[in-house]
MARGURO-237595 format. One record per atom (N, C-alpha, C): x, y, z. Coordinates in steps of 0.001 Angstrom, whole numbers, padded with zeros to 6 digits, always signed. Layout:
XYZ
...
// end
This chain:
+045838+040365+022189
+044901+039289+022328
+044559+038722+020825
+044901+037470+020644
+044624+036955+019261
+043124+037004+018977
+042716+037201+017684
+041338+037198+017240
+040805+035768+017275
+039580+035628+017693
+038997+034228+017645
+038957+033701+016215
+039174+032348+016089
+039084+031732+014801
+037819+030855+014787
+036863+031120+013836
+035726+030434+013727
+035651+029522+012445
+034715+028790+012303
+034511+027931+011045
+033058+028219+010597
+033006+028732+009356
+031660+028893+008753
+031062+027540+008442
+029846+027305+008834
+029227+025921+008732
+028482+025784+007392
+028486+026750+006517
+027649+026633+005258
+027982+025440+004433
+029338+025096+004393
+029739+023986+003557
+029594+022656+004315
+029126+022699+005531
+029035+021486+006346
+027591+021260+006765
+026606+021908+006099
+025180+021867+006564
+024671+020417+006352
+025304+019565+005569
+024859+018179+005520
+024995+017448+006794
+025790+017987+007702
+026015+017330+008994
+025200+017982+010052
+024615+017128+011069
+023864+017767+012172
+024730+018631+012946
+024125+019643+013515
+024812+020703+014252
+025783+020195+015333
+025268+019085+015992
+026096+018633+017121
+027322+017856+016643
+027238+017227+015521
+028364+016649+014842
+029392+017612+014480
+028862+018868+013993
+029636+019931+013507
+030452+020575+014693
+029689+020638+015804
+030348+021131+017069
+031477+020252+017467
+031237+018910+017506
+032285+018080+017875
+033463+018135+017018
+033232+018267+015622
+034365+018306+014701
+035109+019636+014915
+034306+020740+015031
+035041+022067+015248
+035982+021995+016395
+035446+021476+017535
+036240+021311+018751
+037482+020610+018481
+037360+019381+017797
+038498+018484+017514
+039410+019175+016572
+038976+019966+015620
+039997+020681+014775
+040695+021763+015397
+040091+022342+016472
+040763+023375+017208
+040287+024800+017047
+038962+024926+016628
+038390+026283+016426
+037775+026765+017791
+037685+028119+017729
+037096+028799+018938
+035628+028934+018936
+035085+028758+017700
+033586+028900+017575
+033079+028638+016214
+031824+028876+015928
+031228+028593+014624
+030555+029912+014130
+030628+030147+012862
+029787+031081+012204
+028633+030238+011678
+027447+030336+012250
+026339+029395+011878
+025661+029749+010529
+025454+028724+009750
+024641+029031+008618
+023129+028825+008899
+022278+029263+008092
+020827+029184+008443
+020165+028156+007519
+020806+027104+007166
+020216+026012+006488
+020767+024661+007182
+020213+023599+006633
+020394+022322+007398
+019702+022606+008702
+020207+022010+009794
+019617+022269+011108
+020500+023072+011975
+021374+023884+011419
+022417+024711+012198
+021823+025911+012974
+020905+026598+012226
+020223+027681+012903
+018998+028169+012186
+017948+028094+012938
+016619+028400+012443
+016341+029898+012714
+016483+030694+011766
+016368+032193+011982
+014986+032594+012421
+013952+032063+011774
+012573+032479+012087
+012228+032050+013460
+012701+030863+013885
+012357+030329+015221
+013254+031215+016231
+014460+031508+015873
+015323+032228+016866
+014863+033689+017159
+014241+034294+016106
+013667+035642+016215
+012621+035682+017262
+011780+034629+017401
+010743+034529+018209
+010930+033811+019616
+011909+033049+019597
+012104+032233+020777
+013512+032260+021340
+013752+033094+022393
+015155+033296+022907
+015595+031954+023544
+014669+031127+024024
+015184+029890+024629
+015816+028937+023615
+015379+028976+022340
+015993+028267+021290
+017493+028727+021060
+017585+030056+021177
+018997+030621+021050
+019918+030199+022280
+019254+030241+023478
+020009+029710+024686
+020351+028308+024467
+019553+027490+023921
+019882+026100+023728
+021030+025931+022750
+021012+026820+021722
+022134+026724+020752
+023511+027159+021463
+023408+028152+022200
+024664+028574+022934
+025054+027538+023905
+024141+026902+024598
+024512+025808+025456
+025181+024606+024812
+024619+024307+023579
+025230+023220+022705
+026646+023518+022389
+026865+024866+021890
+028230+025145+021482
+029163+025108+022696
+028585+025735+023761
+029404+025763+025042
+029861+024418+025643
+029085+023381+025349
+029425+022097+025813
+030634+021554+025115
+031006+022146+023920
+032199+021767+023131
+033215+022784+023216
+032988+023857+024138
+034018+024894+024233
+034054+025884+023136
+032868+025971+022482
+032731+027012+021298
+031937+028083+021613
+032132+029231+020884
+031378+030463+020896
+030760+030754+019606
+030022+031836+019490
+029430+032267+018260
+029420+033787+018245
+029919+034348+017197
+029973+035773+017008
+029102+036279+015839
+028644+035369+014896
+027889+035788+013880
+027160+034619+013223
+026083+034848+012478
+025458+033749+011738
+025128+034309+010338
+024878+033460+009453
+024697+033793+007992
+023223+033661+007583
+022892+034661+006637
+021648+034494+005843
+022020+034617+004306
+023013+034155+003978
+023506+034252+002503
+022424+033718+001625
+021870+032544+001763
+020947+032085+000768
+019636+032821+000748
+019094+033216+001883
+017828+034000+001924
+018142+035314+001341
+019249+035940+001647
+019532+037260+001084
+019601+037356-000396
+020030+036253-000951
+020114+036130-002424
+018778+036351-003080
+017802+035912-002466
+016466+035969-003036
+015847+037385-003080
+016416+038250-002360
+015800+039591-002212
+015873+040396-003495
+016904+040225-004248
+017057+041118-005470
+017243+040228-006735
+017539+039001-006627
+017879+038212-007812
+016609+037975-008765
+016921+037719-010065
+015843+037263-010938
+015825+035714-010632
+014748+035331-009946
+014710+033973-009396
+014364+033020-010477
+015174+031758-010484
+014828+030724-011399
+015145+029467-010590
+015268+028334-011415
+015284+026994-010826
+016585+026788-009966
+017600+027705-010213
+018861+027582-009471
+018627+027862-007900
+017531+028619-007585
+017276+029047-006278
+016507+028101-005505
+015932+027092-006177
+014999+026223-005463
+015614+025512-004214
+016834+025331-004238
+017500+024650-003101
+017656+025573-001862
+017285+026826-001959
+017371+027804-000968
+016186+027898-000043
+015053+027263-000483
+013769+027625+000182
+013109+026328+000689
+012124+026441+001566
+011372+025308+001908
+010602+024649+000726
+010455+023334+000788
+009844+022596-000301
+008495+023149-000828
+007664+023670+000078
+006316+024041-000337
+006274+025331-001134
+007385+026022-001274
+007361+027248-002130
+008388+027150-003297
+008970+026065-003415
+009983+025903-004698
+009249+026150-005934
+009921+026859-006828
+009287+027101-008135
+008273+028201-008127
+008200+028943-007015
+007222+030114-006973
+008016+031360-006596
+008465+032031-007682
+009385+033150-007434
+009001+034131-006404
+007786+034616-006500
+007342+035762-005645
+007279+035205-004233
+006753+034010-003943
+006674+033557-002668
+008163+033214-002098
+009057+032822-002965
+010373+032643-002592
+011068+033918-002123
+010772+035053-002922
+011344+036319-002583
+010743+036706-001261
+009503+036622-001111
+008802+036984+000279
+009290+036354+001330
+009666+035070+001148
+010271+034181+002260
+011646+034771+002611
+012459+035079+001531
+013815+035609+001736
+013724+036812+002505
+012871+037851+002056
+012744+039057+002798
+012351+038846+004273
+011373+037913+004467
+010974+037704+005841
+012207+037155+006701
+012963+036270+006086
+014137+035684+006823
+015074+036938+007196
+015335+037752+006188
+016270+038828+006364
+015817+039812+007459
+014481+040113+007487
+013965+041004+008494
+013944+040484+009928
+013829+039012+009964
+013872+038383+011272
+015315+038258+011721
+016306+038272+010902
+017668+037976+011243
+018216+038941+012399
+018003+040191+012343
+018524+041044+013475
+017984+040693+014831
+016692+040284+014801
+016014+039848+016061
+016544+038580+016536
+016878+037685+015609
+017409+036386+015966
+018789+036610+016523
+019575+037591+015926
+020927+037994+016391
+020809+038499+017821
+019852+039387+018004
+019755+039972+019419
+019440+038913+020444
+018586+037871+020145
+018281+036797+021015
+019502+035837+021225
+020265+035783+020153
+021447+034866+020278
+022628+035588+020957
+022562+036973+021017
+023626+037778+021612
+024809+038046+020744
+024651+038201+019428
+025585+038494+018508
+025205+039948+017789
+026274+040536+017335
+026111+041857+016821
+026151+041924+015261
+026495+040838+014620
+026740+040846+013224
+025923+039636+012602
+025231+039951+011497
+024752+038866+010543
+025426+039094+009236
+025951+037913+008683
+026590+037973+007449
+025662+037560+006322
+025912+037922+005078
+024968+037415+003995
+025198+038121+002633
+024399+037706+001756
+024313+038242+000433
+023066+039153+000292
+023092+040000-000793
+021959+040840-001069
+021187+040439-002324
+021758+039568-003208
+021324+039354-004597
+021541+040517-005396
+021185+040449-006684
+021428+041642-007611
+020434+041452-008731
+019625+042565-009051
+018900+042577-010256
+019623+042952-011523
+020925+043456-011345
+021707+043953-012467
+022967+043183-012708
+023294+042117-012033
+024456+041372-012212
+024681+041045-013647
+023557+040632-014375
+023680+040248-015744
+024172+041404-016623
+024152+042616-016180
+024513+043751-016990
+025990+044207-016763
+026744+043372-016118
+028125+043718-015753
+028945+044032-016988
+028730+043359-018083
+029489+043614-019305
+028725+044595-020259
+029359+045717-020654
+028528+046742-021281
+028312+046544-022764
+027769+045304-023129
+027304+045059-024490
+026119+044147-024407
+025039+044532-025086
+024811+045702-025799
+025181+046930-024940
+025435+048052-025642
+025953+049164-024861
+025211+049569-023577
+025900+049902-022603
+025321+050064-021259
+024327+051235-021251
+023235+051088-020550
+022289+052159-020356
+022399+052588-018967
+023125+053751-018635
+023297+054153-017208
+022004+054083-016338
+020912+054440-016965
+019639+054422-016141
+019328+053098-015601
+019636+052054-016427
+019325+050630-015946
+020203+050373-014656
+021372+050728-014725
+022337+050488-013513
+021730+051268-012343
+021320+052535-012585
+020806+053362-011487
+019551+052730-010918
+018734+052144-011792
+017535+051502-011292
+017806+050296-010472
+018951+049618-010865
+019248+048411-010027
+019650+048822-008665
+020454+049854-008494
+020805+050383-007140
+019684+051018-006470
+018732+051638-007170
+017613+052111-006478
+016676+051028-005980
+016636+049873-006795
+015824+048747-006309
+016524+048150-005092
+017877+048036-005047
+018574+047583-003812
+018114+048471-002575
+018066+049772-002780
+017772+050737-001637
+016316+050386-001194
+015503+050257-002271
+014020+050064-001979
+013745+048836-001168
+014475+047739-001553
+014144+046415-000843
+014939+046274+000400
+016181+046755+000371
+017039+046568+001614
+016811+047591+002697
+016367+048871+002346
+016291+049721+003531
+015267+049292+004568
+014059+048769+004167
+013219+048284+005181
+013845+047106+006028
+014762+046346+005419
+015357+045239+006096
+016369+045939+007028
+017115+046864+006632
+018078+047554+007386
+017359+048280+008567
+016183+048761+008298
+015534+049459+009422
+015256+048483+010570
+015020+047229+010346
+015057+046220+011410
+016280+046070+012127
+017384+046004+011240
+018731+045894+011861
+019014+047111+012803
+018570+048364+012387
+018775+049410+013186
+018010+049361+014422
+016798+048941+014408
+015899+048823+015586
+016506+047762+016661
+017100+046694+016078
+017636+045721+016931
+019075+046026+017439
+019696+047071+016862
+021076+047385+017249
+022058+046311+016687
+021811+045803+015487
+022628+044720+014839
+023164+045274+013534
+024260+044727+013011
+024736+045176+011780
+024787+044053+010757
+024515+044436+009438
+024581+043388+008371
+025848+043580+007613
+026502+042439+007467
+027815+042358+006814
+027643+041779+005464
+027565+042489+004381
+027293+041988+003040
+028624+041454+002512
+028586+040200+001947
+029871+039721+001347
+029958+040142-000101
+031027+040973-000323
+031242+041534-001663
+031739+040347-002550
+030845+040021-003576
+030926+038759-004282
+030328+038891-005641
+030820+038247-006594
+030212+038179-007864
+028682+037658-007744
+027797+038285-008494
+026360+038052-008501
+025638+038799-007356
+026299+039667-006707
+025761+040521-005655
+025681+041972-006102
+024974+042814-005393
+024864+044309-005730
+026293+044939-005640
+026991+044443-004672
+028392+044905-004467
+029297+043692-004805
+030075+043735-005816
+030956+042659-006154
+032460+043048-006352
+032670+044306-006361
+034123+044737-006431
+034261+046153-005762
+035317+046775-005919
+035639+047997-005159
+034581+049052-005461
+034322+049472-006719
+033451+050549-007047
+031955+050254-006855
+031551+048995-007155
+030207+048683-006875
+029876+048720-005431
+030855+048347-004548
+030774+048493-003075
+030459+049925-002702
+031274+050846-003335
+031055+052352-003145
+029618+052731-003638
+029114+052212-004777
+027835+052574-005187
+026661+052085-004307
+026900+050873-003681
+025901+050258-002804
+025759+051141-001591
+026877+051615-001044
+026834+052443+000189
+026177+053724-000179
+026506+054338-001284
+025745+055628-001656
+024301+055318-001815
+023942+054211-002413
+022518+054010-002654
+021668+054026-001467
+022279+053696-000274
+021528+053594+000910
+021898+054700+001926
+022475+055761+001359
+022884+056857+002206
+023919+056529+003258
+024742+055567+002962
+025888+055126+003813
+025315+054928+005239
+024229+054349+005347
+023685+054046+006673
+024573+053012+007372
+024785+053187+008687
+025850+052421+009352
+025455+050901+009657
+024129+050602+009446
+023719+049242+009642
+024286+048246+008573
+024718+048869+007434
+025179+048127+006341
+026759+048139+006189
+027412+047102+006201
+028916+047030+006007
+029290+045855+005234
+030520+045273+005448
+030875+044213+004611
+031452+043074+005429
+031245+041808+004947
+031844+040731+005345
+033097+040458+004279
+034247+040917+004779
+035400+040960+003924
+035855+039616+003680
+035969+039264+002317
+036398+037922+001831
+037368+038140+000693
+038665+037913+001019
+039639+038295-000081
+039565+037344-001292
+039015+036150-001181
+039052+035235-002297
+038239+035725-003522
+037218+036606-003240
+036434+037125-004361
+037086+038401-004973
+038061+038816-004323
+038728+040048-004856
+039970+039753-005655
+040702+038778-005196
+042083+038618-005734
+042014+038102-007160
+041141+037318-007582
+041083+036862-008946
+040628+038019-009882
+039884+038943-009326
+039557+040137-010166
+040712+041161-010254
+041788+040893-009643
+042856+041848-009678
+042850+042921-008705
+041862+042875-007669
+041770+043800-006703
+042674+043498-005471
+043378+044558-004958
+044171+044282-003810
+043334+044280-002477
+043200+043167-001891
+042385+043027-000674
+042716+043952+000401
+044009+044216+000641
+044394+045117+001726
+043939+046556+001377
+043986+046961+000181
+043580+048307-000240
+042004+048443+000125
+041330+047340-000137
+039876+047252+000146
+039612+047526+001579
+040406+046884+002484
+040251+047083+003889
+040582+048481+004321
+041559+049109+003784
+041907+050519+004132
+040789+051481+003785
+040335+051212+002410
+039340+052213+001932
+037998+052075+002732
+037647+050882+003067
+036299+050649+003773
+036577+050335+005226
+037568+050969+005884
+037933+050684+007210
+036757+050572+008214
+035777+051623+008013
+034748+051662+009011
+033516+050691+008644
+033739+049924+007633
+032721+049028+007198
+033104+047585+007265
+034201+047228+007765
+034661+045888+007858
+034020+045266+009083
+032932+044663+009003
+032189+044199+010184
+032438+042781+010528
+033048+042005+009522
+033295+040533+009752
+034313+040161+008652
+035041+039092+008984
+036077+038702+008008
+035995+037206+007776
+035995+036796+006525
+036181+035471+006029
+037626+035179+005602
+038163+033983+005978
+039498+033582+005529
+039286+032610+004516
+039460+033006+003195
+039308+032124+002170
+040301+032488+001010
+040719+031535+000310
+041826+031732-000730
+041322+031302-002064
+042017+031893-003108
+041717+031638-004470
+043034+031525-005295
+043113+030667-006323
+044289+030527-007071
+043984+030825-008609
+044683+031693-009184
+044499+032054-010560
+045549+031205-011396
+045077+030463-012427
+045978+029501-013183
+045702+029753-014630
+045901+030941-015080
+045792+031358-016512
+046932+030626-017384
+046631+029817-018363
+047635+029122-019161
+047624+029388-020541
+046813+030484-021028
+046675+030705-022397
+045471+030062-023042
+044859+029211-022353
+043601+028544-022865
+042393+028894-022001
+042615+028945-020711
+041439+029168-019797
+041329+030678-019531
+040212+031071-018825
+039935+032499-018659
+039365+032716-017226
+039533+033943-016756
+039000+034335-015495
+037504+034373-015546
+036882+034274-016750
+035433+034163-016882
+034977+032733-016717
+035782+031837-016881
+035625+030438-016405
+034612+029595-017322
+034208+030077-018466
+033598+029357-019471
+032332+028534-018981
+031591+029030-018093
+030442+028308-017465
+030806+026948-016786
+032086+026785-016401
+032503+025576-015794
+032384+025724-014285
+031941+024567-013650
+031747+024587-012239
+033100+024518-011526
+033024+024953-010175
+034263+024902-009369
+034778+023431-009397
+036137+023382-009413
+036821+022109-009480
+037126+021610-010858
+036631+022208-011876
+037085+021908-013258
+038413+022466-013526
+039293+021556-014016
+040674+022072-014166
+040845+023026-015433
+039803+023266-016183
+039798+024142-017229
+039584+025583-016864
+039021+025746-015555
+038774+027112-015092
+040060+027935-014981
+039961+029239-015116
+041197+030067-014980
+041470+030453-013659
+040571+030175-012687
+040785+030317-011261
+039870+029492-010476
+040267+029266-009210
+039398+028371-008341
+039644+028670-006921
+038692+028422-006020
+038875+028566-004618
+039770+027428-004067
+040641+027725-003173
+041571+026733-002482
+041609+026997-001110
+042115+025987-000303
+042179+026145+001078
+043165+027225+001461
+042842+027943+002590
+043647+029079+003034
+045205+028754+003093
+046018+029596+002455
+047484+029400+002330
+047872+028673+001088
+046995+028250+000266
+047282+027487-000953
+047150+028350-002232
+046724+029638-002007
+046371+030414-003223
+047167+031748-003271
+046577+032658-003954
+047233+033886-004289
+047039+035066-003250
+046279+034840-002242
+045951+035824-001316
+047219+036148-000343
+047433+037389-000311
+048507+037850+000682
+048012+038028+002027
+047929+037050+002881
+047292+037146+004178
+048092+038094+005093
+049357+038011+004968
+050214+038949+005909
+049795+040440+005683
+049620+040834+004414
+049148+042199+004160
+047811+042463+004718
+046923+041449+004785
+045577+041548+005208
+045616+041656+006780
+046367+040871+007397
+046486+040927+008846
+047064+042384+009327
+048116+042792+008497
+048595+044143+008965
+047504+045254+008688
+046706+045081+007671
+045649+046041+007410
+044577+045975+008421
+044147+044770+008900
+043131+044571+009981
+043655+045117+011281
+044943+044995+011553
+045553+045567+012720
+045444+047101+012700
+045755+047649+011548
+045832+049120+011464
+044453+049752+011587
+043368+048994+011172
+042029+049655+011227
+041406+049228+012577
+042057+048375+013370
+041498+048068+014681
+040488+046927+014691
+040426+046117+013653
+039467+045004+013573
+039836+043999+014668
+038957+043687+015523
+039177+042628+016599
+038192+041472+016714
+037359+041500+015510
+036305+040368+015362
+037000+039036+015004
+036098+038046+014721
+036619+036793+014415
+037218+036650+013015
+038059+035836+012816
+038529+035368+011482
+037881+034059+011240
+036976+034137+010249
+036158+032883+010083
+036526+032137+008835
+036912+030943+008995
+037404+030093+007878
+036176+029655+007045
+036146+030086+005817
+035119+029521+004921
+035833+028568+003996
+035758+027284+004353
+036480+026328+003651
+035840+025875+002277
+036606+026101+001198
+036080+025660-000133
+037336+025344-000909
+037407+024079-001201
+038510+023552-002030
+038081+022212-002599
+037718+022208-003898
+037273+021040-004547
+038287+019888-004727
+039574+020263-004508
+040611+019303-004624
+041250+018755-003324
+040584+019160-002198
+041110+018682-000911
+039948+018215+000103
+040243+017195+000754
+039234+016667+001672
+038947+017744+002734
+037709+017933+003066
+037264+019216+003819
+037815+019057+005193
+037820+017878+005859
+038316+017702+007161
+039882+017980+007286
+040534+017524+006332
+041968+017895+006271
+042110+019424+006116
+041292+019933+005230
+041454+021442+004999
+041018+022278+006128
+040066+021886+006864
+039465+022669+008060
+040573+022574+009174
+041135+021374+009424
+042173+021211+010415
+043435+021995+010081
+043756+021933+008804
+044955+022688+008456
+044709+024293+008445
+043506+024569+008084
+043165+026073+008004
+043282+026766+009357
+042786+026109+010397
+042850+026823+011756
+044236+026982+012140
+045134+026006+011895
+046519+026137+012216
+047224+027317+011404
+046709+027332+010172
+047353+028449+009322
+046776+029744+009862
+045624+029878+010224
+045139+031232+010661
+045873+031650+011952
+045936+030720+012932
+046628+031077+014203
+048148+031456+013824
+048682+030885+012842
+050173+031245+012553
+050257+032583+011957
+049251+033075+011155
+049444+034244+010470
+048816+035392+011225
+048037+035220+012208
+047321+036231+012940
+048234+036756+014070
+048866+037991+013853
+049754+038479+014895
+049251+039816+015266
+049557+040215+016572
+049071+041473+017109
+049938+042626+016647
+049460+043805+016588
+050287+044912+016188
+051286+045292+017362
+052315+045957+017039
+053264+046338+018167
+052636+047385+019077
+052971+047296+020341
+052344+048223+021351
+053247+049402+021409
+054526+049232+020968
+055520+050406+021026
+056137+050554+019716
+056596+051768+019486
+057484+052041+018244
+058766+051325+018470
+059241+050718+017340
+060481+049934+017493
+061698+050881+017808
+061645+052120+017445
+062742+053000+017791
+062567+053770+019001
+061583+053391+019824
+061277+054199+021062
+062502+054181+022004
+063204+053090+021991
+064362+052920+022899
+065512+053840+022424
+065502+054411+021292
+066546+055316+020783
+066407+056647+021399
+065276+056979+021942
+065016+058388+022400
+065492+058519+023786
+065992+059720+024158
+066374+060001+025554
+065222+060695+026260
// end
């Protein structure tokens, strides 16, 4: 049975949700991974009002779409970050520029998320955690190990009460391993799990685009964290080092040709998706493959339409029999 192909709506939140449903149907998707900004999904309302969730499902159903997960990426970022003006776009207008109120709002959103998921009838919420120690990734001035430990301790302190809500609701949180988060590569993902006692409510939203430019093999990540792959993003990245640019990207925004790498539409970058599908088959992942479309050099509607066709082409089922079974008497 092919895995469902969904479209993450985070990069489409400028469009009304019904318009997004129409487009996703026309593009050929099976469903949406709803973002919690724009008018796509109101987490606080959904946690209190099941009828709102029923209305959202009815709207998606009208266009032949389903939902398996929704996102609290922006709210989650506020839980651990050193909040500054970059974060103002993540919150309601009346608390912009007020870091502690912004953090409180983010925590309230994340605590409400599992109850919204229960009302919506989904088992996974995707998102970010933020990080109080991301700025310490390079060990100069010389690294002070206790500073790093305190960062992971703070992660446990702030996220365990959120994860208690996930446990109570019977829902899982899928953290996207990503630069600027508490878990951004292989070993920081291990440290994050250790910090919270490897509790099962916390796993990963696997996204290979954030691993490949760091030199990490995405398939190896899947095998190592096989029991923690709770959701999958299909996104690609292209490394273009030419002797002048850098993987650190010189403070240049996405789309600037001077960057040493950039996100590209699925199938146009360096991610080995066949190896990823084989790995997902071997660990038994049957959840959605959610296209997170990000490509500064391509029209997003062209990219979304092409991406769903790409994912359907690369997603193959594992063999039900050994190829040499017929050789045996």
